[in-house]
C-alpha positions as CSV (number, residue, x, y, z in Angstrom):
1,M,7.7,-21.8,-55.2
2,A,9.1,-18.1,-54.8
3,V,5.6,-17.0,-54.0
4,Y,5.4,-19.4,-51.0
5,R,8.7,-18.0,-49.7
6,M,7.7,-14.3,-50.1
7,L,4.7,-15.3,-48.3
8,A,6.4,-17.0,-45.5
9,V,9.0,-14.1,-45.3
10,S,6.2,-11.6,-45.3
11,L,4.1,-13.6,-42.4
12,L,7.3,-13.8,-40.5
13,L,8.2,-10.1,-40.9
14,S,4.6,-9.2,-39.7
15,C,5.0,-11.1,-36.5
16,F,7.8,-9.0,-35.5
17,T,6.1,-5.6,-36.3
18,Q,2.8,-6.3,-34.5
19,P,2.6,-4.8,-31.0
20,V,2.6,-7.4,-28.2
21,Q,-1.0,-7.4,-26.7
22,G,-0.9,-6.9,-22.9
23,A,2.9,-6.6,-22.7
24,E,3.8,-5.0,-19.2
25,P,6.5,-2.5,-19.4
26,V,9.9,-3.3,-17.8
27,V,10.2,-1.2,-14.7
28,G,13.9,-2.1,-14.0
29,S,16.6,-4.9,-13.8
30,V,18.5,-7.0,-11.5
31,K,22.1,-5.6,-11.2
32,T,23.8,-8.0,-8.7
33,V,22.9,-11.2,-7.0
34,E,24.5,-12.8,-4.1
35,G,23.2,-16.2,-2.6
36,A,19.6,-17.3,-2.9
37,V,17.2,-14.7,-4.4
38,T,13.7,-15.4,-6.0
39,V,11.5,-13.2,-8.1
40,R,7.8,-14.0,-7.7
41,R,5.8,-13.1,-10.9
42,G,2.1,-14.3,-10.5
43,T,2.3,-17.9,-9.8
44,E,5.9,-18.2,-11.1
45,S,8.9,-18.5,-9.1
46,I,12.1,-17.1,-11.1
47,P,15.5,-17.5,-9.5
48,G,17.2,-14.3,-9.5
49,R,20.1,-13.4,-11.8
50,E,21.9,-10.5,-13.2
51,G,20.0,-8.9,-16.1
52,L,16.6,-10.3,-15.2
53,H,13.9,-7.6,-16.1
54,L,11.5,-6.6,-13.4
55,F,7.9,-5.6,-13.7
56,A,5.3,-4.0,-11.5
57,N,4.0,-6.6,-9.1
58,D,7.0,-8.6,-8.9
59,V,7.9,-9.8,-5.3
60,L,11.5,-9.9,-4.7
61,Q,12.8,-12.3,-1.8
62,T,16.3,-13.0,-0.5
63,A,17.2,-16.1,1.6
64,A,19.4,-15.9,4.6
65,D,22.5,-15.8,2.6
66,G,20.9,-13.6,-0.4
67,R,21.6,-10.1,-1.4
68,L,20.0,-8.2,-4.4
69,G,20.8,-5.0,-6.2
70,L,18.4,-3.6,-8.6
71,I,18.1,-0.3,-10.8
72,L,14.9,1.0,-12.0
73,Q,14.3,2.8,-15.4
74,D,14.4,6.2,-13.6
75,G,17.9,5.3,-12.2
76,T,16.5,4.5,-8.6
77,R,18.8,2.2,-7.0
78,I,17.6,-0.3,-4.3
79,S,19.7,-2.8,-2.4
80,L,18.0,-5.6,-0.4
81,G,19.9,-7.6,2.4
82,P,19.2,-11.1,3.6
83,N,15.8,-12.3,4.6
84,T,14.1,-9.5,2.8
85,E,10.7,-9.2,1.0
86,L,9.5,-6.3,-1.3
87,R,6.9,-5.9,-3.8
88,I,7.2,-3.6,-6.6
89,D,3.6,-2.4,-6.3
90,S,3.6,0.3,-8.9
91,Y,5.7,2.1,-11.2
92,V,5.0,5.1,-13.4
93,Y,8.0,7.0,-15.2
94,E,6.6,9.1,-18.1
95,P,8.4,12.4,-17.7
96,V,7.3,13.7,-21.1
97,D,3.7,13.6,-19.8
98,G,4.6,14.7,-16.4
99,R,3.5,11.3,-14.8
100,F,5.5,9.7,-12.2
101,G,4.8,7.2,-9.4
102,L,6.6,4.7,-7.2
103,L,5.2,2.5,-4.6
104,L,7.1,-0.2,-2.9
105,R,5.9,-2.5,-0.4
106,V,8.6,-4.0,2.3
107,F,7.1,-6.9,4.4
108,R,10.4,-7.9,6.2
109,G,14.2,-7.3,6.0
110,V,16.7,-4.7,5.2
111,M,16.7,-2.4,2.3
112,A,18.8,0.8,1.0
113,Y,17.0,3.2,-1.4
114,V,18.7,5.8,-3.6
115,S,16.5,8.3,-5.4
116,G,16.4,8.3,-9.2
117,K,14.5,10.8,-11.5
118,I,11.2,10.0,-9.8
119,G,12.3,11.2,-6.4
120,Q,14.1,14.2,-8.0
121,M,11.3,15.4,-10.4
122,S,8.4,14.6,-8.3
123,P,9.3,13.8,-4.6
124,G,5.6,13.3,-3.5
125,S,5.2,10.5,-5.8
126,V,7.3,8.1,-4.1
127,R,6.0,5.8,-1.1
128,I,7.3,2.9,0.7
129,E,4.9,1.2,2.8
130,T,5.6,-1.4,5.6
131,P,3.3,-3.4,7.9
132,V,3.8,-0.7,10.5
133,A,4.4,2.5,8.5
134,V,4.2,4.5,5.4
135,I,7.2,6.4,4.2
136,G,6.7,9.2,2.0
137,L,10.1,10.2,0.8
138,R,11.1,13.8,0.3
139,G,15.1,13.1,0.5
140,T,17.2,11.1,-1.9
141,H,18.5,8.2,0.0
142,F,17.6,6.0,3.2
143,A,18.1,2.7,4.7
144,L,15.6,0.6,6.7
145,T,15.5,-2.7,8.8
146,L,12.1,-4.3,9.4
147,E,11.7,-7.4,11.4
148,G,8.9,-9.4,10.6
149,S,7.5,-13.1,9.7
């Protein structure tokens, strides 16, 4: 009987020590939510809530009464106003290896941005794309309003 318990414990522990294959790194998290907010992740729609982890390719959407505040791993802060849609297209923050990159796509709405470490350490690595323009950031903060469908 004791052998079976030891085998079960050993098997259970091995499950926790094995790396998760294909796990995406967390790029940030939701800090504040007001009104209706949705995070689209692949085919899944997740209601926005404080503490929700965010990943590359997540699409953040706010309704007419929605507002969202998020912070990325490097300290970048982003606020979204009502009727906004933004996708975190790519995010790389590997300061030990000197690798940085942030690409956000804003489809419509209102957004405020405050630079974190990526913008400070490698300003040329931050880009914001919209349907009508590409913004290469060299400063520390900005706001934009984009009308669209």
